[in-house]
N, C-alpha and C positions, 0 to 999 in steps of 0.2 A: 330496639333501641334505637333512637335516633341519632347519626352519626354527624357531627357538626365538620370536623375535617377527617381527612383520608391517612393523616398521618398516625398512626397507634403508637409511637415510643413517647412512654410516659404519659399513657392517655388519663385525662381525670374525670371520673364519673361525676355527674351532678344531674339533679332533678329540678326543673323550672316550673313557674308557674305565672298565671298572667295576673294575678292580685295576691296582695298579701294578706288578706282576710282566707283563712282556710274553710269557711262558711260558703267560699264560691267556688269549690272543688266539685260540687255537682251542677254547676250550670255550664250547659254545653259550650265546649269549647276552652274551658278554664281550667280542664283538669291538669294534673302534673304530667310533666313531659320528661322521662329521662333524655339523658344526651352524653354525650362523649367530647371532650374539649381535648383535641389531639396535640398535634406540635405545635400550633398556633394558638396560644390560649387569649391574645387580644383581639384575633380573628374570631374565634369562638365565642368571644363573650359579647365582643359587637351584633354576631349574627344572632343570639339567642335575645339580645336587647332588641333588635330589628324586628324579631319574629312576636314580641309582646310582653318578653320575660320580666317580670318585675321582682319575681322573687326566687331565689337561687338554693337551694340545698346542696351541701356536699356532703355525701353518705361516708367517706373517709374520712380521717383525720387529716389534718397538716401535720408532715412529721418533721420536727426539728431535731430529734434525739440525735444521739451521737451513730446511730446505724440508719440514719436517713439516708434514701437515695435522693441525693442532691439534685438530681436534674428533675426528678419529679416534683420535689418538694417546691423547686424553685418557679416549678410552672402553676402550681397549685396558689402560689403568693403573686405571682405576675396576675392569674385570674381574679384571685381577691381585690388587689388593686383596681382591676378593670372596674369589677363591680363596683365598688365602692365610689370611683370616679362617676359612676351613671348613676349613682343613687338607687342602685337595685339593692333589696332586702336578702340579706344572705344570713343562711344559718351554717355553722361550720365550727370544728372542733380541735385546737392545737395541741400537739403531743410535744413536750420538750424533753422527756426523758423515757426510759424504758419501766420506771418501777411500779409496779402494780399495786404495791401498798401505796405508794404517793397518790397512785389515780385515785384510790378511796377518799382521798379528803379534798380533791381540786376541782373536783366538779360543779361547784357550785359558785354563787357570789360575783361579783362584780371586778374590773381593773383597768387599770393605764399604768405603763410600766414606769413613769414619774423619773425618769432619767438615770442615774448614774451612784446615785446617792449607797454608801454600803458595798460596793462592789470589790469582793476581795476572792472572788471564784467559786465563792460558796453561797447558799443561802439566798434571800429575795432580792441582793442587790445583782447576784449573776442572772438569776432567772428575768429581772428587769432588763438587763443588758442585752439578753437572747431577742429581745422583742423591742428594744428602743427606736431601731429604724423603721420600724413599720407599725407603731404605736396609734399611728393616725386613721389606720384601716379600720373597718367594721369589726366591733368587739366579736371575739367567738362565742359561743355555747357554754366551752367550758375548756380550763386550760388542765392537761394531766400529764402524768409523769413526775411531779416534783411536789413536794410538801407545801410550799406555800401558792398552788397554782390557785386557789379561792382568792387569796388575797390581791395576787396578782392581777384576776379578770376583775375584781372589783375596782381597782383602782383605775384599770382600764378602761371600763366602762362608765366609770363617775369623771373621767376626763376627755372622754371621745366628744366631736362635735365634727360636722361633715365640714369638708376644705380648710383642715389643719395643717396640711404640707400638700400644697400644689403647687403646679410648675404650667407654665404656658411658653409659645414657641414664637419668636418674632424673627424678622430676616437677620439671619446670621449670629442669631444668640437666642438663650433661654432663659428664663427667670422663674425662680424657685421662692415661693412665699411660705415661709413655715413658721407656723404658731403655735407649736407642739408644747413647748415650753412657756407658754404665756403671752408671749412677746412677739410682735412680727418681725422677723427677720427676712431679708431680702437676699439672696443669692443670685448673681447674672453671671451665666457662662458664656463665653463668648471666642474661648480659645479653639480653634478646629479640630484638636487633638482630643480636647474634653468633651466636643459637641460630638465625635464619632464613638467615643465610649459609651457617651450616656444612650447615642442610638442604637449599640449592641444589647446595653446593659437592660433596655425596655422590654426586650423579651426573654431576659435571662443568658447569660451564657459564661463559658468555662473561664472562671478568674484568673488562668493562665494565658488566655488570648489578650489580654488587655496589659497596657504599661501598669508596673505594681506604684508608680508613685501618684497615677492617677487614680487610682483605687483606692489608696491610702487617703488623698484629700478629698475625695468624698466619702470613704468612710467615717474621716473625723469630723463631718457634718450631718450624720445620720442620712447620708443619701440613697445609701445602698447597704443590700442585705446579701448575708453568705450563707450556704449551707452545703456542706460537702463539696467543695470545690467549686461551687456555681454561684455565681454574683448575680444581683438583680437589681433594676433602678427602682427607689421605693414612692417617689412622691407620685401623686394621682395628677394625671393631666386635667386643667379645668376645662368642664364643658360648660359649666354656668355658675356665673358669680354668687356664691355661698352669703355675698353680704353686700349692705347698699354700695352706691359707686362710692359715697364720700369717706368708707371705709376701706377701700380698697387699695 
C-alpha cells in the first residue's frame, strides 16, 4: 500500500484513480491505487491530487455515531472537504447511528440536510442537524444508522452544488461566501484570535484547545463541525471560481 504520510494515528484508507470513468481502469497507469492518509489529511489529499488522482474511494464509512472515534472521523471529514475543494469525485458512506435495522432502509436515495426545521432531538430534524455544517461537501453514496437516511441523502444530493460554502484568504482577513441556504451570505473574519482559531480548525483540533466563545460563534454560522470532542473548519478553500465574475 502506498503511504502518503508517515503518521499512522487515525489513518484513513483511500483508493484513488486518475479518471472518474471505470472503463479507464484497464489502461496502463490508470489503475486504482490504495493509499493511507495519516496525520495530515490536507497534505495527503494534496499529494494524491498532484499525483493525478481525480476519483477517490473511502472504503470505510465516515462514522458520526455516538461511538465514533472523534479524531479519526474529523480527519476523514477534513479529507472530504479537501477533495470537494479540488473537485475530486469521491465515493464515501456516512454512518450517523449504530442501528443495523435503520441501516437497511437508509442506503438509497439522495439528500441535502435542508436546515434545522423540525429539530427536536429526534427524527429527520435531528439527523439533518447532524450534517448541517457540511452539507456543502460532496454527498455520500449512503447514509446509514438512522431511519430517515434515504430521505436525508435524497435532499443532500438534490441541493448540492459545487462552491456552496467557500472561503478565501486576504491580507489579515478571510471571507466566507455561503450559499447553502439559497442566498449569498458573506462573513468576513479579521480578528486575530478568530483567525488563529480557524487556522487550527482547518486540520481538526480538540475542541477544548480553543476558546469556547469563538467556537460558539463559528458554530452559530455552521462554519465548524464537531465529533467526539474534536472540531473542524467546514468551508472549502476556493481554488477556482465556480461562477462567472459578475456572480462572485
